C-alpha positions in Angstrom: 78.9 71.7 157.2 78.4 69.9 153.8 79.6 66.3 153.4 82.0 67.5 150.6 83.5 70.6 149.0 84.0 71.1 145.3 86.2 73.5 143.3 86.1 74.2 139.5 88.8 74.8 136.8 91.5 72.8 138.6 94.4 71.2 136.7 96.0 67.9 137.7 99.7 67.7 137.5 101.1 68.9 134.2 97.8 68.3 132.4 96.4 71.0 130.1 92.7 70.2 130.5 90.9 71.6 133.5 88.5 69.7 135.7 86.9 69.7 139.1 88.2 68.5 142.5 86.1 67.3 145.4 87.3 67.0 149.0 85.5 64.6 151.4 86.1 62.7 154.6 87.0 59.6 152.7 89.6 61.3 150.6 89.7 63.6 147.5 89.1 63.0 143.9 89.6 64.9 140.6 87.8 64.4 137.3 88.6 65.9 133.9 86.0 68.3 132.5 86.3 66.9 128.9 87.4 63.3 129.2 86.8 60.5 131.7 90.2 60.8 133.4 89.9 60.6 137.2 92.3 60.7 140.1 91.4 59.5 143.6 93.5 59.8 146.8 92.3 57.9 149.9 92.4 59.8 153.2 94.6 57.2 154.9 97.3 57.4 152.2 97.8 61.2 152.7 101.1 62.0 154.6 100.9 65.8 154.5 99.5 68.6 152.3 101.1 71.9 151.2 99.9 75.1 149.7 102.3 77.1 147.4 102.3 79.7 144.6 102.8 78.4 141.1 102.4 79.6 137.5 98.7 78.6 137.3 97.6 80.3 140.5 98.0 78.3 143.7 98.7 74.6 144.1 97.5 72.1 146.5 100.2 69.4 146.8 99.4 66.1 148.4 102.3 63.9 149.5 101.6 60.2 149.9 102.9 57.7 152.3 104.2 55.3 149.7 107.6 56.3 148.3 106.9 60.0 149.0 105.0 60.2 145.7 102.8 63.2 145.3 99.8 64.5 143.5 99.4 68.2 142.7 96.4 70.2 141.7 96.8 73.8 140.3 94.3 76.6 139.6 93.2 77.6 143.1 92.8 81.3 143.9 94.2 83.2 146.8 90.7 83.4 148.4 90.5 79.6 148.5 93.4 79.3 151.0 91.3 79.8 154.1 88.6 77.4 153.0 91.1 74.7 152.0 92.9 75.1 155.3 89.7 74.5 157.2 88.7 71.5 155.1 92.1 69.8 155.4 91.9 70.2 159.2 88.3 68.9 159.4 88.5 66.0 157.0 92.1 64.8 157.4 93.1 66.2 160.7 96.2 67.8 159.3 97.6 71.3 159.1 98.0 72.8 155.6 101.6 73.9 155.3 102.3 77.1 153.3 105.5 76.7 151.3 107.2 79.9 150.2 108.6 80.3 146.7 111.9 82.0 146.1 111.5 85.3 144.1 114.9 86.7 144.5 115.7 86.6 140.8 119.1 84.8 141.1 120.1 82.3 138.5 122.4 80.2 140.7 121.7 78.1 143.8 121.6 74.5 145.0 119.7 71.4 144.0 117.9 68.8 146.1 116.1 65.5 145.2 112.8 65.5 147.0 110.7 62.5 146.2 110.2 62.3 142.5 111.3 65.9 141.9 114.5 67.7 141.6 114.2 71.1 143.3 116.3 74.2 142.6 116.7 76.3 145.8 117.9 79.9 146.3 118.4 80.8 150.0 116.6 77.6 150.9 113.5 78.6 149.0 112.3 76.7 146.0 112.4 78.6 142.7 111.3 75.8 140.5 111.0 72.0 140.4 111.4 69.4 137.6 109.7 66.0 137.8 112.3 63.3 137.3 109.7 61.2 135.5 109.8 63.8 132.7 113.6 63.7 132.2 114.2 61.8 129.1 117.9 62.2 128.9 120.9 63.7 130.5 124.2 64.5 128.8 127.4 66.4 129.7 127.5 69.2 127.1 130.9 70.4 128.4 133.3 69.9 131.2 131.1 72.0 133.5 127.7 71.9 131.7 124.9 69.3 132.0 122.0 69.1 129.5 118.6 67.8 130.6 116.2 66.7 127.9 112.4 66.3 128.6 109.7 64.1 127.3 107.2 66.1 125.2 103.7 66.2 126.7 100.8 64.7 124.8 103.1 63.3 122.1 104.7 60.4 123.9 102.2 58.1 122.3 101.9 60.0 119.0 102.4 56.8 117.0 98.9 55.7 117.7 97.3 58.4 119.9 95.3 61.4 119.1 96.8 64.6 117.8 96.9 67.6 120.0 94.0 70.0 119.6 96.3 73.1 119.5 100.0 73.8 119.3 101.7 74.4 122.6 105.1 75.6 123.7 106.9 73.1 125.9 110.2 73.0 127.7 112.4 70.5 125.7 115.9 71.1 127.1 117.6 72.8 130.0 121.3 73.4 130.4 122.9 73.8 133.8 126.3 75.2 134.7 127.9 73.1 137.4 131.4 74.2 138.2 134.0 72.7 140.7 134.9 69.2 141.8 133.3 66.8 144.3 134.4 63.6 146.1 133.5 60.4 144.3 132.1 58.5 147.2 132.1 58.2 151.0 135.4 56.2 151.1 137.8 58.0 153.4 140.6 55.4 153.0 141.5 56.4 149.5 142.3 60.0 149.2 143.9 62.3 146.7 142.9 63.6 143.3 141.8 60.2 142.1 138.8 60.2 144.4 137.5 63.5 143.0 135.4 64.1 140.0 133.9 67.1 138.4 130.7 68.4 139.9 129.0 68.3 136.5 129.8 64.5 136.2 128.5 63.9 139.7 125.3 65.8 139.0 124.9 63.9 135.7 125.3 60.6 137.4 122.8 61.5 140.1 120.2 62.5 137.5 120.7 59.2 135.6 120.3 57.2 138.8 117.2 59.0 140.1 115.5 59.3 136.8 116.4 55.7 135.8 118.4 56.9 132.8 121.0 54.4 131.5 119.7 51.6 133.6 121.2 48.3 132.3 120.4 45.9 135.0 117.1 44.7 136.4 114.4 43.6 134.0 116.5 43.9 130.8 115.4 41.5 128.1 118.6 41.6 125.9 121.6 43.8 125.2 123.1 44.3 121.7 126.7 45.5 122.0 128.7 47.8 119.6 125.9 48.3 117.0 126.9 50.6 114.2 124.4 53.5 114.0 124.5 55.9 111.1 122.0 58.3 112.5 122.9 59.5 115.1 126.5 58.5 114.0 128.4 56.3 116.4 128.6 52.9 118.0 126.0 52.2 120.7 125.0 49.5 123.1 121.3 48.9 122.8 119.5 47.7 126.0 116.0 46.3 125.4 113.5 46.6 128.2 109.8 45.6 128.3 108.5 49.2 127.7 111.5 51.1 126.3 115.0 50.8 124.9 118.1 52.6 125.7 121.0 53.7 123.4 124.2 54.0 125.3 127.1 55.8 123.5 130.3 57.3 124.6 128.8 60.8 124.8 125.0 60.5 124.5 122.4 58.2 126.1 118.9 58.0 124.8 115.7 56.6 126.3 113.2 55.6 123.7 109.7 54.4 124.5 108.3 51.7 122.2 105.2 53.7 121.9 107.2 56.4 120.1 108.3 53.9 117.4 106.1 54.5 114.3 107.7 52.4 111.5 110.4 49.8 111.1 112.1 49.3 107.7 114.5 46.4 106.8 116.3 47.4 103.6 119.2 45.7 101.9 121.8 48.0 100.4 122.6 47.8 96.7 126.2 46.8 97.5 125.0 43.3 98.6 127.1 43.5 101.7 125.1 45.5 104.2 121.6 45.7 105.5 119.9 48.8 106.9 117.4 48.9 109.7 115.5 52.2 109.8 113.3 53.0 112.8 110.9 55.9 112.7 110.4 57.9 115.9 107.7 60.4 117.0 108.8 62.4 119.0 112.3 62.3 117.6 115.4 62.1 119.7 117.6 65.2 120.0 121.2 66.3 120.2 121.2 69.9 121.1 119.2 71.6 118.3 119.4 68.6 115.9 116.4 66.3 115.8 116.6 62.7 114.6 113.2 61.4 113.6 114.8 58.1 112.3 117.4 55.7 113.7 119.5 54.1 110.9 121.3 50.9 112.0 123.8 49.2 109.6 124.6 45.5 109.8 126.8 43.1 107.7 125.1 40.3 106.0 127.8 37.8 107.0 127.7 38.7 110.8 125.7 36.2 112.9 124.5 36.4 116.5 123.6 33.8 119.1 121.6 35.1 122.1 118.9 34.2 124.6 116.2 36.5 125.8 115.5 37.1 129.4 111.9 35.9 129.1 110.1 32.7 129.9 108.1 30.8 127.4 104.8 31.7 129.0 105.4 35.4 128.7 106.5 35.1 125.1 103.4 33.2 124.3 100.9 35.3 126.2 102.2 38.9 126.2 104.1 38.9 122.9 101.8 36.5 121.1 104.6 34.3 119.8 106.4 37.2 118.0 109.6 36.5 119.9 111.7 33.4 120.4 113.6 32.3 123.5 116.8 31.7 121.5 118.2 33.1 118.3 121.0 31.9 116.1 120.6 33.9 113.0 122.3 36.8 111.1 122.5 39.8 113.4 120.2 42.0 111.3 117.5 39.4 111.5 117.8 39.0 115.3 117.8 42.8 116.0 114.9 43.5 113.6 112.7 40.6 115.0 113.3 41.7 118.6 112.4 45.3 117.7 109.3 44.1 115.9 108.2 41.9 118.8 108.8 44.4 121.6 107.3 47.5 119.8 104.4 45.7 118.2 105.1 47.5 114.9 104.9 45.8 111.5 108.2 45.2 109.7 108.3 46.8 106.2 110.5 45.1 103.7 111.1 45.7 99.9 108.4 44.5 97.6 108.2 43.7 93.9 110.4 46.5 92.6 113.7 45.5 91.0 116.4 47.7 89.4 118.4 46.9 86.3 120.8 45.0 88.5 118.0 43.1 90.2 118.4 45.2 93.4 115.7 46.7 95.6 117.3 50.1 95.8 118.9 52.5 93.4 121.5 55.2 93.9 120.2 58.8 93.9 120.9 62.3 95.3 118.7 64.5 97.3 120.1 68.0 97.0 123.8 67.3 97.7 123.3 64.1 99.8 124.0 60.7 98.2 121.7 57.8 99.3 119.6 54.9 98.3 116.1 55.2 97.0 113.7 52.3 97.7 110.2 51.9 96.0 108.1 49.9 98.5 104.6 48.7 98.2 102.9 51.6 99.9 105.6 54.3 100.1 109.1 55.2 99.0 112.0 55.9 101.3 115.3 57.7 100.6 117.9 56.5 103.1 120.7 58.8 103.9 121.8 60.6 107.1 118.3 62.0 107.4 115.9 59.5 105.8 112.8 60.8 103.9 109.6 58.8 103.6 106.7 59.6 101.2 103.5 57.6 101.1 102.1 57.0 97.7 98.7 58.2 99.0 100.3 61.7 99.5 101.8 61.9 96.0 100.0 64.2 93.6 102.3 63.7 90.6 105.7 62.1 89.7 107.7 64.0 87.0 110.6 62.6 85.2 113.0 65.2 83.9 116.6 66.0 83.2 118.3 69.2 84.4 120.1 71.2 81.7 120.8 69.8 78.2 124.5 69.0 78.1 126.1 65.7 77.5 126.8 65.1 81.2 123.1 64.9 82.0 122.3 62.5 79.1 123.3 59.5 81.3 121.1 60.4 84.2 117.6 61.6 84.9 115.7 63.2 87.8 112.5 62.4 89.6 110.5 65.3 90.9 107.7 64.3 93.3 104.8 66.8 94.0 102.9 66.0 97.2 99.4 66.8 98.0 100.1 68.5 101.3 102.6 68.5 104.1 105.9 70.2 105.0 107.6 69.2 101.7 105.4 70.1 98.7 108.0 69.1 96.2 110.9 66.6 96.5 113.6 66.1 93.8 115.9 63.1 93.5 118.7 63.6 91.0 121.5 61.8 89.3 119.7 58.5 88.8 121.1 56.2 86.2 119.2 56.4 82.9 119.0 52.6 82.7 116.7 52.7 85.8 114.1 54.8 84.1 112.1 51.9 82.6 111.7 49.8 85.7 110.9 52.9 87.8 108.3 54.2 85.4 106.6 50.8 85.0 106.5 50.3 88.8 104.9 53.7 89.5 102.4 53.3 86.7 101.5 49.9 88.2 100.8 51.7 91.4 98.4 54.0 89.4 100.4 57.1 90.2 100.1 60.1 88.0 103.4 60.4 86.0 104.7 63.0 83.5 107.7 62.4 81.2 109.7 65.5 80.4 112.7 63.6 79.2 111.5 63.0 75.6 110.7 66.7 75.2 114.2 67.5 76.4 115.7 65.0 74.0 113.8 66.6 71.0 115.2 70.0 71.9 118.7 68.6 72.4 118.5 66.8 69.0 117.3 70.0 67.2 120.0 72.0 68.8 122.6 69.4 67.9 121.5 69.4 64.2 121.7 73.2 64.0 125.2 73.1 65.4 126.3 70.4 63.0 124.8 72.2 60.0 126.6 75.4 60.9 129.9 73.5 61.3 129.3 71.7 58.0 128.7 74.9 56.1 131.7 76.5 57.6 133.9 73.6 56.7 132.5 73.4 53.2 133.3 77.1 52.7 136.8 76.6 53.9 137.4 73.6 51.6 135.8 74.8 48.4 136.8 78.4 48.6 140.1 78.4 50.3 140.8 81.9 49.0 137.6 83.4 50.4 138.9 84.3 53.8 142.0 86.2 52.5 139.7 88.2 50.2 137.6 89.2 53.2 140.6 90.3 55.0 141.7 92.4 52.0 138.3 94.0 51.9 138.5 94.9 55.6 141.9 96.4 55.1 143.8 93.9 57.2 147.5 93.4 56.3 147.9 89.9 57.8 148.8 86.8 55.7 150.6 88.7 52.9 152.1 85.5 51.5 148.6 84.1 50.8 147.6 87.3 49.0 150.7 87.2 46.7 149.8 83.6 45.8 146.3 84.8 45.0 147.7 87.3 42.6 150.0 84.8 40.9 147.4 82.0 40.5 144.4 84.1 39.4 144.1 85.2 35.8 143.3 88.8 36.6 142.7 90.1 33.1 139.7 92.4 33.9 139.0 95.1 36.3 138.1 94.1 39.9 134.7 94.4 41.4 133.1 97.7 42.1 133.4 97.3 45.8 137.1 96.4 45.6 137.9 99.1 43.1 136.1 101.7 45.2 137.9 100.7 48.3 141.2 100.7 46.4 140.6 104.1 44.9 139.9 105.5 48.3 143.3 104.4 49.5 145.3 105.6 46.5 145.8 109.2 45.2 143.3 110.1 42.6 146.1 111.5 40.4 147.5 108.1 39.7 144.2 106.5 38.6 145.6 103.0 39.1 142.9 100.9 40.7 144.5 97.6 40.0 147.9 98.5 41.4 146.1 99.9 44.4 144.3 96.6 45.1 147.4 94.6 44.5 149.4 96.8 46.8 146.8 96.5 49.5 146.5 92.7 49.1 150.2 92.3 49.4 150.2 94.0 52.8 152.0 97.2 51.7 154.2 98.9 54.3 154.4 102.6 55.0 157.4 102.9 52.7 155.4 101.5 49.8 152.5 103.9 50.5 155.0 106.8 50.3 156.4 105.5 47.0 152.8 105.3 45.6 152.2 108.8 46.7 155.4 109.9 44.9 154.2 108.0 41.7 151.0 109.9 41.9 152.8 113.2 42.0 154.9 112.3 38.9 151.8 111.1 36.9 149.6 114.0 37.9 150.5 116.3 34.9 150.1 113.3 32.5 147.3 111.2 31.2 143.9 110.1 32.1 143.0 107.4 34.5 141.7 105.2 31.7 145.0 104.3 30.0 147.0 104.1 33.1 145.5 100.9 34.4 146.1 99.1 31.0 149.8 100.0 31.1 150.2 99.0 34.7 148.5 95.7 34.3 151.5 94.6 32.2 153.8 95.9 34.9 152.0 93.8 37.5 152.3 90.6 35.4 156.0 91.2 35.0 156.4 91.9 38.6 155.5 88.3 39.3 158.8 87.2 37.8 160.6 88.6 40.8 162.7 91.5 39.5 160.1 94.2 39.6 158.9 92.9 42.9 162.3 93.3 44.4 162.5 96.8 43.0 159.2 97.8 44.5 160.1 96.3 47.8 163.6 97.6 47.8 163.0 101.1 46.4 161.3 103.7 48.6 162.2 107.2 47.3 163.6 106.6 43.7 160.2 105.2 42.6 159.6 108.2 40.3 161.7 106.6 37.5 160.0 103.2 37.8 156.8 103.9 35.8 158.8 105.3 32.8 161.4 102.5 32.1 159.3 99.5 33.1 161.0 96.1 33.8 163.1 95.8 30.6 165.0 99.1 30.9 165.7 97.9 34.5 167.7 94.9 33.3 169.6 97.0 30.8 170.3 99.7 33.3 171.9 97.1 35.5 174.5 96.3 32.8 175.4 99.4 30.8 173.6 102.8 30.6 174.5 105.3 33.3 173.5 108.8 32.1 169.8 108.1 31.7 167.3 107.0 34.2 169.2 103.8 35.0 171.7 105.9 37.0 169.0 106.1 39.7 168.8 102.3 39.8 172.5 101.8 40.4 172.3 103.4 43.9 169.5 100.8 44.5 172.0 97.9 43.9 174.5 99.7 46.2 171.8 100.1 48.9 170.9 96.4 48.5 
C-alpha cells in the first residue's frame, strides 16, 4: 500500500475554502487550496476518530489527547467511508467510530458540553453542535429564554484584514427556550426555594463559564467601574484583557476583540463639562436586531482616576512599546482613552484646527430628528448622537449650504447637505445649524479643498424680492384707505351691499352732488327703480342709504303715482332739491317713517309738510297727521 493517501476538496473546521488532506503513518495534514494555511496532527496526539454526517457531506472528526480538543474535516463522500476506515486502522491502529445524527425533526431535547462544543441531543443523538469558541455573548432575553450571539466568520479582524470575496449568510443569533427550575449547587445542607434558580439562568451561567464570557479574574489588566455609556445606553463595568475587553451591564454582557476596534475619537462636548470617547467597531455589537457600530462613553472633565495596571514594566516597554504606563493619576477620560489606545494599537483622533464662533470644536446640529454635535476633524467629520455617523473628506463629492423653506424661522439657521461619492449613504443632511457658524464652517471646508456650493444667498434674494412685493402691496392698500376713505363704501354701493348705511349717509351730506352720477351708477340705479319714476338720483341715494323693504315698496308706489305724469328729464331736477332738504332731518324722518302714504310726499314737498303739521287738515296734510299718530 502507498505511504500516504490524499483526498481533494476537503474543508477544515468552519472554513469556506477547500483544500486537500493527506493521511500518513506519522499523522495527518491539511493544506488550503488557495492560501498557505496548513493544519498538522501528529499520530501520537490522536485520542480517537469519528465519522458522521454533516451539512457538507461527511466529516472526519479527530479528538486530541490534550484538553479533548478536536479538529474536523468536512467534504468526504459516502464512498470514502470504507477507505478511511482501513487507513485509520492501518496508520493509527484505531477503529473509526460511526456517530449517528438525529433526524427525528423535534425542536426540543437536552444539551451537553463535550469538549469545546455544546451539543444538542434528541433521543441521545446529536442534532447539531455549536463551538463554544464562536459564542460571543449570552444574554437572558426573558425569564425562560437565553440568547446566544456568535462571532461573524472572516470579519473578526475586519479592521485591518482583507474583505470577504463574496457575501455569505452566517448564523448570528440563536434563542433557546429553557423552562423550569434547577438547583443552584451541590450543597444539600441548605434546602428550600432559595437554593433553586431558573433553568434559563443556570444554562446562561454555564455558557458564560465554558465560553469564558464575563470572565473578570485571571489575566485582567484593569477594570473601570460604573462607566456611563450612551450607546448602548446604561452603566457598564469595563474589564480590559490583553486581547479583548468586556462590557458588563445589568442585562447585557459584551465581549469585544481589540482587532474589531477600527477608530477611537476623543471629543469634548460644547457644554465644556463633558468629554465623549467614541470607539468604532467592525463587526458591531448587537442587542437583538439592533446593531451598534460605535461605543459612546461620556466622562466628566472634573472626575479623576488613580489606578495601577496589572502589567510589569518590561511588558509595557516590549509588547506595548511604551504606550501604557504602570500608574495613572489623571482625569478619567484621559486614563480610559490612553488604555484603549495602548491595548488596541489604534491611533487616537482628536479635534484639529476648527473652532466655532464660541471657540468650541463642535457645533449643535440635527440629523433628521436627532440632536447631536457635529465635529469637523482634520480628515473626516463625525456627528455624535445615539448612532454616530462618520464621513471621510475623501468620500465627499460636494458640500451644499442651504436653508429649508423661506420663512422667518429659518433665517437664523442653515443646513449642510453632503453628497458622497459612494457608499450606503449617498446624501446626508445636517439641519438647524446656527447661522453664525456659517463663516467658520465654510472657511474650514474650503481650506480642506472640498467642493462647496452656497444656496443661501440665492434663497435670500428670493426672500427679499418676496418681502418687497408684500410690502408694496400693503403700502398701496394703506394709501388707498388713507387718501380715499370713501372709496370702499362706494364699492359696496356698486355691488349692491346694504352694510355701513351710516357711512353712506355721511357721503351724501358731505359731497356736493350737483350733477348726475356716473353712467355705471345711474344704470345700476335705474335697474333697481321703476322706469315710470325716472328718478336716477333718488334711486342711487336710496340704495346708498341701505333702503329697507318698506322703502322699496314706497318707491314703487311713487312710481305708480308719477306714471301718468311727466318725463324722466324734469323729475330728477325736482327731486334733487328734495334730497337736499331731506338732509335737514324732517324729510328723512318722513321717508323712514312713512311706508304706505308716500303718494302725497312728492306733491307737497318738505314745506307743505311743516304747514300740515300745524293747521291744514282737508288737503293732503290730513294724510300726514296719521303719520304723527303712528310715530
